[in-house]
Each structure stands twice: as structure tokens, then as C-alpha cells.
TORKEKE-301236 format. One record per residue (C-alpha): residue number from 1; residue in three letters; x, y, z. Coordinates in pm, 1 decimal, decimal comma. Layout:
// TORKEKE-301236
<site i="NUM" aa="ALA" px="X" py="Y" pz="Z"/>
...
// end
This chain:
// TORKEKE-301236
<site i="1" aa="MET" px="126,9" py="-2104,4" pz="1107,2"/>
<site i="2" aa="ILE" px="3,8" py="-1794,1" pz="930,7"/>
<site i="3" aa="ASP" px="-365,4" py="-1803,3" pz="843,4"/>
<site i="4" aa="ILE" px="-448,0" py="-1586,0" pz="541,2"/>
<site i="5" aa="GLU" px="-815,3" py="-1682,3" pz="568,3"/>
<site i="6" aa="MET" px="-838,8" py="-1397,3" pz="820,4"/>
<site i="7" aa="PHE" px="-831,1" py="-1151,7" pz="530,1"/>
<site i="8" aa="LYS" px="-1162,9" py="-1276,9" pz="388,3"/>
<site i="9" aa="SER" px="-1362,1" py="-1124,6" pz="675,5"/>
<site i="10" aa="PHE" px="-1106,4" py="-854,0" pz="750,7"/>
<site i="11" aa="LEU" px="-1218,9" py="-525,2" pz="906,0"/>
<site i="12" aa="LEU" px="-973,1" py="-300,6" pz="1082,0"/>
<site i="13" aa="ARG" px="-1066,3" py="30,0" pz="1243,0"/>
<site i="14" aa="SER" px="-827,9" py="306,8" pz="1331,6"/>
<site i="15" aa="GLU" px="-910,3" py="649,0" pz="1471,3"/>
<site i="16" aa="ARG" px="-1038,4" py="784,4" pz="1137,8"/>
<site i="17" aa="LEU" px="-1033,5" py="490,6" pz="896,6"/>
<site i="18" aa="LEU" px="-1195,2" py="159,3" pz="821,0"/>
<site i="19" aa="LEU" px="-966,2" py="-81,4" pz="635,0"/>
<site i="20" aa="ARG" px="-1156,9" py="-355,3" pz="455,4"/>
<site i="21" aa="PRO" px="-1118,3" py="-581,0" pz="150,9"/>
<site i="22" aa="PHE" px="-1153,4" py="-398,2" pz="-179,3"/>
<site i="23" aa="LYS" px="-1488,8" py="-437,3" pz="-355,8"/>
<site i="24" aa="LYS" px="-1557,3" py="-388,7" pz="-725,7"/>
<site i="25" aa="SER" px="-1803,8" py="-114,3" pz="-628,2"/>
<site i="26" aa="ASP" px="-1504,1" py="87,3" pz="-494,7"/>
<site i="27" aa="THR" px="-1360,2" py="119,3" pz="-844,5"/>
<site i="28" aa="PRO" px="-1522,4" py="452,8" pz="-945,6"/>
<site i="29" aa="GLU" px="-1364,0" py="623,6" pz="-643,2"/>
<site i="30" aa="LEU" px="-1021,2" py="506,5" pz="-762,2"/>
<site i="31" aa="LEU" px="-1046,4" py="666,8" pz="-1105,8"/>
<site i="32" aa="PRO" px="-899,3" py="1000,5" pz="-984,2"/>
<site i="33" aa="LEU" px="-583,0" py="811,9" pz="-880,1"/>
<site i="34" aa="PHE" px="-550,4" py="582,9" pz="-1180,5"/>
<site i="35" aa="SER" px="-620,9" py="859,3" pz="-1434,2"/>
<site i="36" aa="ASP" px="-373,8" py="1111,1" pz="-1284,7"/>
<site i="37" aa="VAL" px="-54,3" py="1105,8" pz="-1493,3"/>
<site i="38" aa="GLU" px="155,7" py="1285,9" pz="-1230,2"/>
<site i="39" aa="ARG" px="62,9" py="1053,3" pz="-942,7"/>
<site i="40" aa="MET" px="70,5" py="734,2" pz="-1149,8"/>
<site i="41" aa="ASP" px="422,7" py="826,4" pz="-1253,2"/>
<site i="42" aa="LEU" px="527,1" py="739,5" pz="-894,9"/>
<site i="43" aa="TYR" px="328,6" py="417,9" pz="-884,4"/>
<site i="44" aa="LEU" px="511,7" py="90,6" pz="-925,6"/>
<site i="45" aa="PRO" px="600,7" py="-115,3" pz="-1115,6"/>
<site i="46" aa="ARG" px="456,3" py="52,3" pz="-1424,6"/>
<site i="47" aa="PRO" px="225,4" py="346,6" pz="-1449,6"/>
<site i="48" aa="GLN" px="-95,0" py="251,5" pz="-1627,3"/>
<site i="49" aa="LEU" px="-372,5" py="498,2" pz="-1678,3"/>
<site i="50" aa="TYR" px="-737,2" py="396,2" pz="-1669,4"/>
<site i="51" aa="MET" px="-1009,1" py="629,6" pz="-1782,7"/>
<site i="52" aa="ASP" px="-1309,1" py="408,8" pz="-1710,0"/>
<site i="53" aa="ALA" px="-1417,2" py="199,4" pz="-1412,4"/>
<site i="54" aa="GLU" px="-1463,4" py="-126,3" pz="-1604,0"/>
<site i="55" aa="SER" px="-1105,5" py="-146,9" pz="-1738,4"/>
<site i="56" aa="LEU" px="-970,8" py="-48,7" pz="-1396,3"/>
<site i="57" aa="ALA" px="-1182,8" py="-316,2" pz="-1225,3"/>
<site i="58" aa="ARG" px="-1042,6" py="-580,7" pz="-1463,8"/>
<site i="59" aa="HIS" px="-688,5" py="-465,9" pz="-1381,0"/>
<site i="60" aa="LEU" px="-745,3" py="-469,3" pz="-1003,5"/>
<site i="61" aa="ARG" px="-884,8" py="-824,2" pz="-1000,5"/>
<site i="62" aa="GLY" px="-526,0" py="-947,8" pz="-1031,9"/>
<site i="63" aa="TRP" px="-430,3" py="-755,1" pz="-720,8"/>
<site i="64" aa="GLN" px="-660,8" py="-962,4" pz="-503,4"/>
<site i="65" aa="ASP" px="-617,0" py="-1333,8" pz="-560,0"/>
<site i="66" aa="GLY" px="-680,8" py="-1434,8" pz="-198,0"/>
<site i="67" aa="SER" px="-352,3" py="-1618,6" pz="-157,8"/>
<site i="68" aa="GLU" px="-53,8" py="-1391,8" pz="-230,9"/>
<site i="69" aa="HIS" px="-208,8" py="-1058,5" pz="-327,3"/>
<site i="70" aa="PHE" px="-455,6" py="-861,6" pz="-116,1"/>
<site i="71" aa="LEU" px="-612,2" py="-523,8" pz="-182,2"/>
<site i="72" aa="PHE" px="-775,6" py="-310,1" pz="87,6"/>
<site i="73" aa="SER" px="-990,2" py="-0,2" pz="70,8"/>
<site i="74" aa="CYS" px="-938,4" py="263,4" pz="339,0"/>
<site i="75" aa="GLU" px="-1262,0" py="452,5" pz="408,6"/>
<site i="76" aa="LEU" px="-1298,2" py="765,3" pz="615,0"/>
<site i="77" aa="LEU" px="-1522,1" py="670,8" pz="907,1"/>
<site i="78" aa="ALA" px="-1677,2" py="1019,0" pz="916,2"/>
<site i="79" aa="THR" px="-1787,7" py="1031,6" pz="551,0"/>
<site i="80" aa="GLY" px="-1750,2" py="684,9" pz="398,4"/>
<site i="81" aa="GLU" px="-1523,9" py="828,9" pz="127,5"/>
<site i="82" aa="LEU" px="-1256,2" py="600,4" pz="-9,2"/>
<site i="83" aa="ALA" px="-939,5" py="787,0" pz="90,7"/>
<site i="84" aa="ALA" px="-672,8" py="529,7" pz="10,3"/>
<site i="85" aa="LEU" px="-582,2" py="194,8" pz="-131,2"/>
<site i="86" aa="LEU" px="-346,7" py="-40,9" pz="54,6"/>
<site i="87" aa="ASN" px="-204,4" py="-357,1" pz="-97,2"/>
<site i="88" aa="LEU" px="-8,1" py="-658,2" pz="19,3"/>
<site i="89" aa="ASP" px="185,9" py="-831,4" pz="-257,5"/>
<site i="90" aa="GLY" px="382,7" py="-1152,2" pz="-259,4"/>
<site i="91" aa="PHE" px="237,8" py="-1251,8" pz="78,5"/>
<site i="92" aa="ASP" px="483,3" py="-1524,6" pz="175,3"/>
<site i="93" aa="THR" px="351,6" py="-1756,3" pz="446,7"/>
<site i="94" aa="ASP" px="667,3" py="-1971,6" pz="436,9"/>
<site i="95" aa="ASN" px="901,5" py="-1682,2" pz="510,5"/>
<site i="96" aa="HIS" px="649,8" py="-1472,9" pz="707,4"/>
<site i="97" aa="GLN" px="680,2" py="-1158,0" pz="500,5"/>
<site i="98" aa="THR" px="500,9" py="-937,7" pz="249,3"/>
<site i="99" aa="GLU" px="546,6" py="-627,3" pz="41,9"/>
<site i="100" aa="ILE" px="315,5" py="-342,9" pz="141,6"/>
<site i="101" aa="GLY" px="203,2" py="-57,0" pz="-79,3"/>
<site i="102" aa="PHE" px="-17,5" py="246,3" pz="-37,8"/>
<site i="103" aa="ALA" px="-173,9" py="524,2" pz="-242,9"/>
<site i="104" aa="LEU" px="-413,7" py="804,3" pz="-157,3"/>
<site i="105" aa="THR" px="-710,7" py="814,0" pz="-393,4"/>
<site i="106" aa="GLU" px="-713,5" py="1193,6" pz="-432,3"/>
<site i="107" aa="LYS" px="-475,7" py="1481,8" pz="-364,3"/>
<site i="108" aa="LYS" px="-723,8" py="1632,2" pz="-117,0"/>
<site i="109" aa="PHE" px="-635,7" py="1353,0" pz="130,2"/>
<site i="110" aa="ALA" px="-261,8" py="1433,1" pz="130,5"/>
<site i="111" aa="GLY" px="-97,4" py="1589,9" pz="435,3"/>
<site i="112" aa="LYS" px="-363,1" py="1472,9" pz="681,7"/>
<site i="113" aa="GLY" px="-175,9" py="1174,8" pz="828,3"/>
<site i="114" aa="LEU" px="-411,0" py="921,0" pz="669,3"/>
<site i="115" aa="ALA" px="-130,1" py="720,9" pz="507,9"/>
<site i="116" aa="THR" px="53,4" py="703,9" pz="839,4"/>
<site i="117" aa="GLU" px="-262,4" py="596,5" pz="1022,7"/>
<site i="118" aa="ALA" px="-355,0" py="327,5" pz="770,6"/>
<site i="119" aa="LEU" px="-6,3" py="181,7" pz="748,9"/>
<site i="120" aa="GLN" px="43,0" py="187,4" pz="1127,0"/>
<site i="121" aa="SER" px="-283,1" py="-1,4" pz="1172,3"/>
<site i="122" aa="MET" px="-200,2" py="-258,2" pz="904,9"/>
<site i="123" aa="LEU" px="157,5" py="-311,1" pz="1026,0"/>
<site i="124" aa="GLU" px="37,0" py="-357,9" pz="1383,2"/>
<site i="125" aa="TYR" px="-213,9" py="-616,9" pz="1258,5"/>
<site i="126" aa="LEU" px="40,3" py="-797,5" pz="1039,4"/>
<site i="127" aa="PHE" px="304,5" py="-820,7" pz="1311,3"/>
<site i="128" aa="GLU" px="87,9" py="-874,9" pz="1620,2"/>
<site i="129" aa="GLU" px="-216,6" py="-1064,9" pz="1488,9"/>
<site i="130" aa="ILE" px="-95,2" py="-1245,9" pz="1177,4"/>
<site i="131" aa="GLY" px="258,0" py="-1310,0" pz="1304,4"/>
<site i="132" aa="LEU" px="462,5" py="-1178,0" pz="1014,1"/>
<site i="133" aa="HIS" px="834,9" py="-1132,6" pz="1066,2"/>
<site i="134" aa="ARG" px="904,7" py="-870,8" pz="797,1"/>
<site i="135" aa="CYS" px="732,1" py="-616,7" pz="574,2"/>
<site i="136" aa="TRP" px="901,1" py="-436,7" pz="290,7"/>
<site i="137" aa="CYS" px="824,1" py="-171,8" pz="33,1"/>
<site i="138" aa="ARG" px="964,1" py="-6,3" pz="-276,7"/>
<site i="139" aa="VAL" px="983,3" py="372,0" pz="-317,5"/>
<site i="140" aa="MET" px="1110,9" py="575,6" pz="-609,5"/>
<site i="141" aa="GLU" px="1400,1" py="797,1" pz="-499,6"/>
<site i="142" aa="HIS" px="1222,2" py="1124,1" pz="-583,6"/>
<site i="143" aa="ASN" px="895,3" py="1038,9" pz="-403,8"/>
<site i="144" aa="ALA" px="964,4" py="1260,7" pz="-100,4"/>
<site i="145" aa="PRO" px="627,1" py="1209,3" pz="76,4"/>
<site i="146" aa="SER" px="655,3" py="829,4" pz="61,4"/>
<site i="147" aa="LEU" px="1020,0" py="835,5" pz="169,5"/>
<site i="148" aa="ALA" px="928,5" py="1046,7" pz="473,1"/>
<site i="149" aa="LEU" px="637,1" py="813,9" pz="552,4"/>
<site i="150" aa="VAL" px="834,4" py="488,8" pz="552,9"/>
<site i="151" aa="LYS" px="1117,3" py="642,8" pz="754,6"/>
<site i="152" aa="ARG" px="865,8" py="782,6" pz="1008,0"/>
<site i="153" aa="LEU" px="719,8" py="433,0" pz="1048,1"/>
<site i="154" aa="GLY" px="1062,7" py="284,3" pz="1119,0"/>
<site i="155" aa="PHE" px="1143,1" py="116,8" pz="787,2"/>
<site i="156" aa="GLN" px="1515,5" py="79,6" pz="720,5"/>
<site i="157" aa="LEU" px="1681,5" py="131,4" pz="383,4"/>
<site i="158" aa="GLU" px="1784,5" py="-215,6" pz="265,5"/>
<site i="159" aa="GLY" px="1897,0" py="-148,6" pz="-86,8"/>
<site i="160" aa="ARG" px="1899,2" py="60,0" pz="-398,2"/>
<site i="161" aa="GLN" px="1826,8" py="-61,6" pz="-747,3"/>
<site i="162" aa="ARG" px="2019,8" py="189,4" pz="-953,9"/>
<site i="163" aa="GLU" px="1842,4" py="339,6" pz="-1254,8"/>
<site i="164" aa="HIS" px="1573,8" py="70,6" pz="-1226,6"/>
<site i="165" aa="ILE" px="1269,4" py="274,4" pz="-1333,4"/>
<site i="166" aa="TYR" px="1244,6" py="465,5" pz="-1659,8"/>
<site i="167" aa="ARG" px="1008,5" py="765,2" pz="-1646,2"/>
<site i="168" aa="ALA" px="978,3" py="1072,7" pz="-1865,6"/>
<site i="169" aa="GLY" px="1302,4" py="1004,6" pz="-2048,0"/>
<site i="170" aa="GLU" px="1511,3" py="948,8" pz="-1734,2"/>
<site i="171" aa="TYR" px="1624,1" py="652,6" pz="-1528,8"/>
<site i="172" aa="ASN" px="1542,6" py="663,5" pz="-1157,0"/>
<site i="173" aa="ASP" px="1670,1" py="463,5" pz="-862,4"/>
<site i="174" aa="LEU" px="1426,7" py="241,5" pz="-675,7"/>
<site i="175" aa="LEU" px="1481,8" py="222,8" pz="-299,2"/>
<site i="176" aa="LEU" px="1398,4" py="-89,2" pz="-99,8"/>
<site i="177" aa="PHE" px="1290,3" py="-52,2" pz="262,6"/>
<site i="178" aa="GLY" px="1206,3" py="-313,0" pz="522,7"/>
<site i="179" aa="ILE" px="1094,6" py="-339,4" pz="881,2"/>
<site i="180" aa="LEU" px="1113,9" py="-642,7" pz="1110,1"/>
<site i="181" aa="ALA" px="855,4" py="-728,6" pz="1373,1"/>
<site i="182" aa="GLU" px="1113,2" py="-672,7" pz="1648,1"/>
<site i="183" aa="GLU" px="1196,4" py="-327,2" pz="1508,9"/>
<site i="184" aa="TRP" px="826,9" py="-242,6" pz="1491,4"/>
<site i="185" aa="ARG" px="780,0" py="-332,7" pz="1857,4"/>
<site i="186" aa="LYS" px="1086,2" py="-132,4" pz="1968,8"/>
<site i="187" aa="ARG" px="1018,1" py="187,1" pz="1774,7"/>
<site i="188" aa="GLY" px="960,9" py="492,1" pz="1985,8"/>
// end
């Protein structure tokens, strides 16, 4: 039996990060992400821009209901800065699976391996501690950094939703990736 109560007191440390439940007080540090048109264009399912912390906080409350949707802040241990946001959506205790998503809060954190570190830590926890069987994610076809990340972590392409996302006057394919617990354990 999968116990989601573990997420209420969740703290996970990696080499450089502390992953913990999102707090409303984290919201101001997320404004650079949620007010950046270029980066929100890659965010799913719809890009929504927020220019103030209060409207963003209202939006994010729905991302953390404590039963199927969980939102985590990823802090740099060295500075306490909020470097990333990680979310689990559609957490399915019956089928032992969840969707996982990730976004860096600012461009200055890109290219440092923080996304890899955070996702590796969370996937290890989900498969080995929680007992999930499968994690999956969605990536827009032109999001090269995210495509490289999920492939590096061992996710397998499971499907393509053709012309599923409409952005800037064009339709874009949405790629579906998944990884099974057994694949996670066997990756090299």
C-alpha cells in the first residue's frame, strides 16, 4: 500500500539540494519563472503569466491538494535560494504511478545539473521508498534541454500527441515519456 502521508513531512537532501513541500512564502522566488514569456511557452498544459505573488499563490494552491497533486521546492543547500520547482500530478495510488514535472526558477540555474540531481533524487525516492511502479512526463518536441534530461534519466518515449499544443501560431507535438521502477534500477 502506498502511503502519501509521507509527503506531509517530506524532506529529501541530495548533494546540493533540499527538496521539500512548497510553501506560500516561496511564491516571490517563482515570479521570474511564471512571468517569463519564453520559458512559460514550454510549460504545460497552458502557459499562464503571473506578474504578482498573490495571483501566483492562488494558482499554485491547486497544484498541492495533498492527495493527487504535490508541489515541491528545490532549495540550494549552499545559499537557500529556490532553484527549481518539482511537481507530481495525478498521483495514482491504485496503479502506482504519477506524472512528474520540473522547472528551474531562473535561467541562471540552467546547465548546472540541478534538474538532473533533483529528478534523480525524487525518482529514487518514489521507486525505492514509496513503491511506485511507473513515472511519466510530457515534453514539448522543441524543448531540447528537457528532452535530453528525460533521456539521460532513462525515460523511454511512449507516445506522441501530434500537433497537440498550439503556441505562437503553430501546432507542436507533445511527447510522452515513461520509466518503470525496474528500468530505473537497471539503468547504468
